[in-house]
N, C-alpha and C positions, 0 to 999 in steps of 0.2 A: 550435549545440548547444542542447538544450532547457533546460527550467528546472531540471533536476537533472543533475549530472555523472555520469561513469561510476562513480566510487567510491561516490557516494551511491546510485546505482541498484543497484550490487552489494550493498551492505549492506542495502538495502531488500528485495531478493529473498531474501537469507539470513534476514532477520528474518521474512519472510512464510513461508518454508519451516519455520523453527523454530516459529512459531506454529501452523501447520497440523499439525505433528507433536506437538502437545500441550505445547509449551514445556518439554521436558525440561531438568532443571537442568544447569548447567555442570559440576558434579561428575560427573553421570552421563555426560556426553559425554567428559570426561577419562578416566573409568574404561573406557569403551568402547574408546578409543584404546589404552590400556595393556593391554587384554586381547588385542590382536592378536598374531600370531606373525610376525615378532618384534614386540615392543611398539613402539607409536608414541608418541613423547614430545610432549606439549603441556601447556598449563596453562589453568585457568579464566580467568586474566587475558587470555591471548591470544585465547581464544574470545570473551570479552566485548568485546574491541577490534574483532573482526571484525563482531560483531552491531551495535555502535554506530557503526561507520564510523571509529573512531579510527585503525585501521590495516587493512591487507589482507594476505592470506597471502603470505609470501615463497616463493621457490622451495624453501627448506629445509623450510618447513612445509606444502608443498602436499600431501604424503602424508597428513598429519593432517587437512587440510581435506577431502580426498577421502573419508576414512573417516567424517568427521562428516556430510558430505552424503549418503553412502550410508545411514548410520544414520537420518538424518532422513527420507529418502525411504521407507525401509522402514516407519517409524512412520506416515507419511502413508497408505501403502497399507493398513496394518492398521486404520486408522481409517476406511477407505472413501473416502479422498480420491484426488486425481489429482496425483502428484508432478511430472508434466510441466508443470503450470501454473506452476511456479517455475523460474527460469532457463530460459525457453522455448528459447533458442538455445544452451543448454549452459553449465554453470558455468565451463568452461575459457575459452570466448570472453569471458564477462562478466569473468572475472578478468584476462584479457589486456588488455581495454580499460581496466580500472581501473588496472593497472600502467602502461600507456602514459600515462594521465592523470597519475599520480603523477610519472613521469619528466619529463613536460612541465612540470609545475609547479615542478620544481627548477631549471630553466634555460631557455634559449631567448632569443629576441630580445625587446627591449622592445616592449610592445603597449599600445594604448589601451583603456580599459574602456568598455563601453556597456551600457545597460540594455535587456533584451529587453522589448518591449511587444507585447501581443496585437494582432493585426490585426483591423480591423473593430470596434474598441471599446476601452474602457479595460482595463488590466491587471487580472486577478483579484486580489482581496484575499488576501494570503498568510495562511494559517492552519495552523501546524504544531503547534498545541497538542494534547496527548493528550486523549482523551475525558474528560468531566467524571467525577470519581471516583464510582463507584457505592457507595452506602451510606455516603457521607460523613456523619459525625456530630459534633455539638457545634461547638466553636470559634466560637460566635456573636460573642464580643467581638473575637477576632482577625480574623474576616471583616469585621466592621464597621470595624475600624481600617484594614484593607487597602483596603476600598472607599472610605473617606474619603481615604486617601492617593492613590488612583488618580483621584479626582475633583479633587484639589488640583493647582494649578500651581506651588506653592511649591518643591517638590523633585522630582527625577526618579528617585530610587533608594530602594527599600524593601528591607531585608534581613530575611528570615525565617530565624531561627537556632534551633538546638536540637540535642539528642542524636540519634544515629542511631535510626531507627524511630519518631520522635515524630510524623511526619506533615507535614513541611515541604513536600514536593513536592505532596502532596494539597491542602494549604491554598492554595498558590500557584496551582495549576491551577484549583481551584474559584473562587478570586477572579478569575482571568483570564477564565474563562468568563462571569462575571457583570459584567465591566467593559463599559461601553457606549460610551465616547467615542473608541475607537481605530479610526478609519475606515481607517487605513493597514494594519491587520492585526495579528495576534498571532503572535509567533515564540517557539518553545521550543527550548532547546538544553541538553543534559546535558554539562557541562564535565568530568565524570569526576574531580572533585577528590578524591572518596573512592570510588574504584573499583578494579578489579583491575589496570588498566593505568596508564600515565602520564597525569596530568591534561592536558587539552587546553590548549595554549598560546594566547595571545591572537590570534596571527596565524592559526592554524588555525581557531579559533573564528570569527574575522571572515570567513574564506573560506566557512565553512558558512552563516553568517548571510546573506552576500551571495547564495549560491545559493538560500536560502529566499526572498529578496526578488526573485529572478529576474534578478540582475545577472550578465551573462555574463563569461566569461574575457576578458582583454585581447586585442585583435586583434594579429596579427603586424605587426611593424614599429614599434609604439608603445612608449614607455617604460612599464614596468610599475610603477605605484605599489604600495607595500606594501599588503597586505590591510587592515590597520587604517585606513590612509588612505582606501582605497576605501570602506570601511564608513562612515567618518565623512562622506565625500562623499555617499554614498547617503542617509544620515540627513538631511543638510542639504537635499538635494533633495526630500525627502518631508516637509518641515516642515508643509506644509499638510494632510497626512494623518497624524495622530499614530500612532505605533507603540507597542505594548506588547511588551516583550521579557522573557521569563522565562529567566534564566540559572540553571540548576539544578545543585546538587551542586558548589558552588564551593569550591576549596581555600584561596584566600587573596585578600586585597584586590588584590594585584598582578596576579592572573590576570584580573580583570575590569575594573580601572580604565581601561585603554585603550579598552574597548568601550562605556563609559557615554555615553549621549547627552545632549544639551541639551534643554530643553523645546521643544516640547510632548510629546516622547516620554517614556516611563516604563519603568523596569526593575524587575523583582522578582528579587532574588537569594536563593537558598537555600543554606545552608551549615551544616555542623557546627562550623565555626569561628565565633567571636564577631565576626570582621571589625571589630574596634574601630577600626582605622585607616581604614576606608572611610567616606566622608562619606555616610551613609545613615540614614534613619529605621529603627529596629529594631523588629521584632515577634518577641519571644522566646517560643518554645513550650515548655511543660512537659507532662508526661503529663496525660491527661484526668482529670477528677474522677471520683468513684465512679459517679455517676449517668450521666454520658456514656459511661463504659466499659461499663456494663451495657447501655445502649441500643445502642451500637455492636455488641456481641456479638449482641443480639437481632435487630438489623436485618440483620446479615450472614447469620444463619441463615435468616430469613424471606425474604430476597431470593432465595435459591435454592429453598427449600421453604416456601411461604407458610404452611403449617399447622404449622410447627415451633414448638412452644410450650414448649420446654425451659426457656428463661429465665423465662417467665411462671410456669411451674409450680414453679420452684425459685429464687426471687429471692435467698435467702440464699447458695445455692451459686454463683449468678452473681456476687454481690458478692465472695465469697471467690476465685472464679476471676479476677476482674478484679484483685484485690490481688496474687495470685500472678503475674499477668502484669505487675505494676508499672504497671498502667493505661497501658501502652505500646500505641499503635494497631497496630504491626507484630505484637506478640505476640498481641494479641486477634484479629487477622485470621488468624494461624496456627492458633490454638485453634479458631476458627470453622471453618476448612477441615478440621481433624482431626475435629471433631464431625460435619460434613457427610458425611465419608467413612464414618462409623459412626453412622447415624441412630438406632440403638437404645442408644447409649452415653449414660448419664446425666451431668449436670453434676457430680454428687457423685463419680462415678468419675474424671472428669477432674481434679477437685480433688485426689483422692487421688494420682493419677499425678504431678501437679505439686508435691505437697506435699514431696517429698524434695528439698531444696535442691541437693544435689550432682548430681542428674539433670535438673534443670529445663531447663537450656539444651539438653540433648540432646533433650528432648521438644519444645521450642519451635522446631521446624523443619518445613518442609513441602517435599516434593520437587517444587518448581516455582519459577517466577520471577514477579515482579510486572510491572506495565505498562511499567516502564523496563528490564526484563530483569535485575533484581537478584534474587539468591537470596532466597527466603522463609525466612530463618533469623535468629534473634536473634544467635546467635554470629557468623554470617557478617557481619551488619551491624556488630557491634562490631569484627570483624577489620579492617574497612576503616578505622576510626578508629585502631586500634592500629598499623596499618601505617605511619601518618604520624608516629609518634613517633620521636624520636631515641633513642639508646641510653640516655642518662641519664634521659630522661622515661619510657621504657618500664620501666626498672628501678624508678623511683619509683612508677609506676602499679601494678606487680606487688606491691611491698611494702605499698602501702596496702591491698591486699586482705587483709592480715593483720589490720587493725583490725576487731574484731568488732562494735563499737557502732554506733549510728545516725549519729554525726557525730564530728568531731575538730577540734582547734584546732592552731595552729602548733607548740606545744610537743610535742604528741603526734606530729605528723607528723615533727618533727625527730628524735625518739627512734626512730621506726620506720625512717626513712630513714637514720639514723646520720649526720645532717648538722646544721649549725648552723641555728638558726631562720631567719635571713635566706635561707640557701641553700634550706631547705625551702619557704619561702614563694615563692621564685622558681619552683620546680618545681610547686608547687600552682597558680600563675598559668598556667603552660604547660598543665597538664591542664585547668584551667577553661576556657581559651581554646578547647579542642576539645570541650567539654561532656562530658568523661569524668568530671569531678567537678563539683559545684555549690557555688558560694560563697554564704554567707549573712551577714547582719549580725552584728556582734560577732566578726569574724574566725573564723568557723566554716565548715567544708566538710563535704559528705557525698557519697555516691554513690547513684545510683539502685539499687534492689535487684538488678536483673538485671545491671547493670554491676558491682556488688560481687561477684556470683557469678562473673562472667567474670574479674575481677581476682584473686579467690581461686584460681581454676583456674590462672592463670599463676603465682601465688605458690607454690602447692603443687608446681608442676613443678620448682622448685628447692628441694629438701628442706632443704638446709643454710641457704640464705638465709631460707627461711620460718621455720625454728626459731630462727635468730638474731634475726630481727625480732620474733618472738613473745616471746622471752625479754626483750628490751629493753623491749617494751611492758608486759609484766606486772610487771617490776621497777619501771618508772616509775609505774604505777598503784598498786602496793603502797606505794611510798615516799610518793607524793603523798597518798594516802588516809590514811596514818598521820599525816602532818603536819597535814592538814586536820582529822582527828578530834581530835587533841590540842588544836589551837587552838580548835576549835568547842566542845569540852567544858569547857575550863578556865574556872572562875569568875574574876571580875575580880581577886580578891586572890591567885590562885595564879600563880606564875611558872613558865614553861616552862624546864626545865633542859637541853633539847636544842635544837640549831639548828633553825629552822623556816622554811620558805619562805613562810609566810603571816604577814603583819605584824599581822593583826587577825582577830577572829571573823568580821566581815563579809566579809573577803577569802576566808576558808576556806569560808564559806557560799556565796559566789558560785561558787567552784570546784566544790563539790558540786552546786549547781544545774545547772551546765553539763555536768558529767562523770558524774553518778551512773549514768545508763543505760549509759555506756561502761564504767564500772567493773564494773557487774553483768554486762555481756556478757563482759568480760575474765575474770571469775570463772568463767562458764560455759565459756569457751574453755579456761582452765587445767584445769578439771575434766575436760573431754573429752580433753585431752592427758595426763591423769593426773599433772599437776603439782600435787600435793596442797597443798604449802605455799603456792604461788602462788594457789591457789584459796581457801585458808583465810583468810589474813591480810587481804586487801582486803574480803572478805565481812564479817568481824567488825568491821573499821573502818568499814564503811558503815552498820552497823545503827543507830547513834545518829542519824545524819542522816535515814535513811529513816523512823524513828519520828517525828522532828520534823516532816517534811513529809507524813507520813501516806501514803507510797508503800507501802501494805501488801502488795500482791501481789508487788511487786519484793522486798520485805523477806523474805517467806516463801520465795520461790524461792532467794534468795541464802543464807538461813539453812540451808535443806535441803542445798544443795551444801557449805556450810561444815561441817555436821555429818558428812556422808559423808566429806569430806576429812579431818576430825579423826580418823576411825577408822583412817586410814593413818599418823597422826603420833603424837606422844607422848600418853600417856593423859591427862595433865592438860589437854589441849586440848578434850576432849570436853565437859566441864562448861560452859565458856563458850559453846560452839557450841549445846549443848542449851538453855542459858539464852536465847540469842538467838532460836532457833526458837520456844521457848515464848512469849516476848514477842511475836514476830511473829504467832503464832497467836492470842494474846489480842487483839491489835489488829485481827485479821481476824474476830473473833467466834467462833473455833473453840476454845471453852473446854475441851472434854474433852482435845483433843490438847495444848493449852497446859498444862493441869495435869499431864499425863503427862510432857511434856518437862521441865517445871520440877522435878518430883519426881526425875527422872533427874539433872538438874543438881545438886540438893541432895544426892542420894546420892553423886555422884562429885566433890563439891566438894573441891578440894585444900587449902583452908585456911578459916579462920573468916570472913574477908571474903567469900569466894565463897559460903559458907553464908548470910550475911546478904543478899547479892544475891538468892539463890534464895527465901528467906523473903519478901523484899519483893515480888518479882514474883508469888509464889503468892498473897500477900494481895490483889494487884490482880485476879487471876483470881477469887478467891472473892467479892470485891466485885461483880464483874460478874455472878456467878452468884446474887447475892442472899444469900449466906451470910456475913452481916456479923460474926457471932461468930468464925468461923474467920479472917476477914480481920483482925479486931482482934488475934487471937492471933498470926498471922504477923507483923504489923507490930511487935508488942511484942517478939517474938523478934529481929527485925532490929534494933530500937532497942537492945536489950541488947547485941548483938554490936558495934554501932557505938560505943556508949558505952564498952565495955570497951577497944576499940581506939583510942579518942580520935579517931574519924572524925567530925568536925563536919559535913561535908557529908552523909555517909550518915545521920547522926542527924537532921538537918533534913528530909531526904527521908522518913525513917521517920515523923517527927512529922506531916508534911504528909498522908501517906496514912492514918495512924492517925486524925487528926482527921476525915477524910472518912468513914471507916468508923464512927466513933463518932456522927457526925451521922445516919447512916442508922439507928442504934439509938436515936435521939432523946436521946442523952446530950450535950446541947448544951453544958453548961458545961465538961465535960472536953474535948469536941471543940474548943471555942474556945481553951481553955488550951493544948492541943497545937499548934494553929495559930499562936497568938501566939508561942510559943517558936520554932516553925519560921521565922516571919517575921523574928524577931530574928536568928537565925543566918544566914539567907539574906542579910539586909541587911549583916551583918558580913562575910560572904564575898563580897558584891557579886555574888551569883548571881541574875541577872535572871530566868532560866528558872524556878528554884525559887520565887522571890518571886512571879512571875506566878501559878503554880499555887496557892500558899498563900493569896494574897489572894482568888482565886476561891473556894477551898474555904471560907474564913472567911465570905465573903459568903453562901454557901449555908447555912452554919450560922445566920447571922442571919436569913435568909429563913425557915428552918424554925422558928426559935425564936419570933420575933414580928416579922413584916415591918412592921407599922404602927409599932411603937416603935423597932426597930433597922434598918429598911429604908434610911434615909438613910445610915447608916454603911456598910451593905452596898453601896449604889450607889457611895459614895466608894471603897471597896476595889476594886470591879469597874472603875471608871474608872482607878484606878492600874494595875490589871492590863492594861487595854486600852492604856494608855500604854506600859507595858513591852513588851507584845507587838508593838506597832507599831515600837518602837525596835529590837527584835530581828528584825524581818521574820518574825514568828511568825504565819503565817496562821491556823493552827488556834487558837492562843491568842486571837487577836482575835475569831474567830468565836464561840468559847465564851463569852468575856466579853460580847459583844453579845447572844447568846441569853440568858444569865443576867440581863443588865440588863433585857431585855424581860419576862422572867418576874418579876423583882423589882418592876419598876414596876407590873405587873398586880396583884401581891400587896399592894402598898402601897395603891393605889387606881386602878383602870382609868379612872375618870372624870377623875381629876386628871392622869394620865400617859398617856392613850391615844395621843396623837401621838408621844410619846417611844417608846412600845412599837412603833408602826408604823415609826419610823425605825430603831430598833435591830434589829428583826426582819428588816426588808428587807435591811439590810447583812449580817446573819448569814446569811440565805438565799443571797445572792450568793457569799459566801465558801465556805459548805458545798457549794454546787453546783460551784464550781470545783475543790474538793478531792475531790469524789466521796464525800461522806459522806451517804448517803441517809437514815439514821435521824435524825441531827441536823437535816438539811434539813427533814424532816417536822415535827420539833418547832418549828423556827423558823417554818415555814409556819402551824402551829397558833397560835403566839404572834401572828403577823401578823393572823390572822383574829380573834382576841380583841381585839387593838388596834383593828382596823377596826370591830368591834362597839361598842367604847367610844366611838369618835368619830362613830358613827351612820351609817357607810357600810355598810349591811346587805348590799347586792348583792355587793360585793367581799368582805365578810366571809364570806358563805355560800360563795362560790367558793373562798376560801382554806381554810376549815374542811373543806369537802368534799374538797378535794385532799389536805389533811393526813390526813384520816381514811382515804382510799383508800390513801395511801402507807404509813401505819402498819399497816393491815390486810395489805397485800402483804408487809410485813416481819415479820409475825407478832406485832405489838404490838396489843393491844386498845385502841382509842381511848377516851378519857374520855367520860363521859356529857355533860359540859359542852361537848364539841366540837360538839354539834348546835345549829345556830343557832336562837335563839328566834323565835317567830312575831311577837313584838311589834315595832313600828316605832319604839320609843323607845331613847334612849341608855342605856348602863349607868349605874346610879346610883352615888353615892359610897359607899364602904365606911364603916360607922359607926366613928367614932373618928379618921378621917383629919382633917387640918387644912385640907382644901380649901375649906371655907366661911369659917371664922373667921380664917385666916391667909393669905388668898389672894395677898397680895403678898410673902410672906416667902420662898417657896421656888421662885421662878421659875428661879433658877440651877440647881437640882438637876435639873430636867427637861432642861436644855440641856447638862448637864455632859459627856455623851459626845460631843456635837457640838463642844464646846470642845476636848476632847482631840484629836479627829480633825483639827481646824483647827490644833492646836499651841498653843492658848491654855490655859495651866495656872494662871491667876490664882486661880480659884475652887478648883481641886483642891489647890493648895499653900496656900490661905488657911485650911485647917482641918487640925488634927491629931487623931488618935484617942486616946481616953482609956478605959482599961479595956475595950478591944476592941469595945465596943458603942455608944460615944458619940463624937460629934464635938465638938471645942471650937474656937472661933474664935481664930486667931492674926492677927498683922499680915498683911494680904493679900500673898501671894507668899512668905511666910517662915514655915517651921515653927518651933515653939518650940525654943530651944536646951536642951541638957541641964542648964544651970545655972538655968534659969528655973523658978519654981514653977508647977506645972500649974494651969490654970484649973479651976474646979469644973465637973463634968459638967453639961451642959444641952442642950436640943434645939438642933440646928444652926441653926434659924431665928432664934434670939435673937441680935440684933446681926448680922443677915445682911450679907454683903458688899455694898458699895455698887455701883451701876451694873448692877443686874439687868436682864435682857433680857425680852422680851415673854412673855405668858402662853402656856401650852401648850394650854389649852382655849379654846374660843370665848367662853365667858362669863367668862373671866378667873380661874377658880378653879384653883388649883394648890397641891399640898401635898407636903411632903417626908416627912411622918410624924414621929413623935416618936422621937428617939434616946435 
């Protein structure tokens, strides 16, 4: 017998005929059979088995096979080919020989194995590897890792794992083609682990591998060793010529473990299973990054039509297309094929076609097969993974399709699956093992976007199960968001009179940080399902957190849905929803809409406290519009309502905002008095958030009033605000305090505090950039430039000031004339009246106070108390004065400065705090 058996030759002839016919899809072949009169029954799994050699047609399926061969031959003729070139002595004869070989392999007398050797020379080097994948793109790191493993002699097995369609086979084949040290040959075998038929068992796989090596059947009369034993014997006999074996599409570790060789041979295994029990080095594949995805799409188009420049002409559409494909190589290849079929179709048209989520999987299919005979369809690829799930796992996968947000934790999964958290985590582990979901640090899981669409399809197929899971999920998010909002909002002195799942504000904040996008998605899902109350409640509860974290776009979107839902509920719900939307629009800089919604909230306010809330927020809008007189009027209306109601917290918030508006009218003394009262109330209530804002506002009053005389006290207040913001994990509060510190240092004396300006502005820039606040980022960049000017770094100063000027202009803000860097090469001089020259050693600690706070060193901060809101007085270091002590007389902070001061802020040792 030659180097290939009858079964192998039969399947090879069938594959050749299928390829010559244009590789029609398995689905098309099944439909052709069913269209016969009478219908001929077969399945795509059966046909796939014939093509791959996993099985051959039985007598019962011979009629179906005859129909398929006839169809393929007709397709070959229509393409101008010669169908007689395939199965030259007739398919029935080839099938008879294959059946005879199958029967012989099941029984017979014991025989000895022998290896076929070519006469007149050495045996040819076996090479059954598919062609190098055309248009292979990206994966440089994974290729390098595989190459290093193939050069190494430490281990013999490398497993490439990942979800269906991610490109595992292509990577393994590319790496194998580039491997150089395997003189014994390279073998490739698809084990059908995730295919239409049954996975290939180890013994059957060993038989095929032996045939690839040229090892003949056992001779008559000899004891037949089992195929795995023969395979291992053959491997041992070829130790001098290392082999590389690619075992593709593996279902489990047990399927391949008996086949694994010893050194110097090497195996690459690919699987959708994590194969954690397999002793192998793992190369995990995830979807491509955005750049690689666009490059793959471009390369796929140009490989067929070199002049196809649609990607280059529309890079934005190409990026959007890649995102809609989930950056999955299979999906990108399908889209490229669709675009090649229609050369006049634009990328934007394809983006529009894929934009509707419910139709996306229908669009992501192409009527053809890939190099391994697998259907070119994303849904078909996912079907293969889904088919491997047990009943319990498939139900869990379906129900997780209900989750609308980007990720989920074990508690959410338990609610959706209606299981206990440990049971839910066990099911999540099962799905993670098959790459149907992805695990992340912090016990979080998510789904690839296309897998989520697939899961949602399955979930919606069971309308009752889908609705039940959605109801449980929405109830969970509403309840949890209510508890988190109550705990998050409560000042330190207020007790919660309801049971609460969160023990502290920090715990509630952690929950919001992890779940806010999921709650927002649940609001949208409830709104789409016309579950108005389920949409309204979580959206309103989420607003306070979204304002705190400055998630403005998310806030606006949720508030709009809440307001629409409120229109279907009780009338008194409209005012709070309009208030939330007005505030969200204010935070987004949409002041006209903000004013309109807040006026609506005021008109529909069901009670006096609701009126006060509307007046307060209207005042903030007028402040942003520069109408400070109306802002003052609004805040005084709010203060009156809060005072009448005995609402201490509301009154303090009114005083805080009123003081800021009075500052802008340069009514500094009244502004300071309002803010001092606000600070006293916030301290009494232990409201750290309000206290942070009040101290910042008071520092700004001192800055406007007289920075040289009162600036030291302003810095002290800002450092207290910085400390509070850090304790509350308030990123925005920290950034604002640092920006205001840099401005205040500049106003006191840039020559004295230039380095402090640079440090504070740099930290503020980093925070504002992370939070996506471009206007404040530009202001912080401008402060950095001015600080760099002060320390003499003119090159970096010009760069920073130019960048700030460009940003402000782009945002519609006219830059200050002082932003233009001077032509002089000297440092900024001292401001007249500062203490930089006469008291150079007195105020070193003031320049370093923000750094001390960030390090957690509060000795200098707590070593002073404020007197009359604009002065600092020295106390015993680390201890503020008690209420029973007589206050010390007001004096500049430098008198009796705290011992142990650190180094100067400026190169010449001059540093000043200014006179308090």
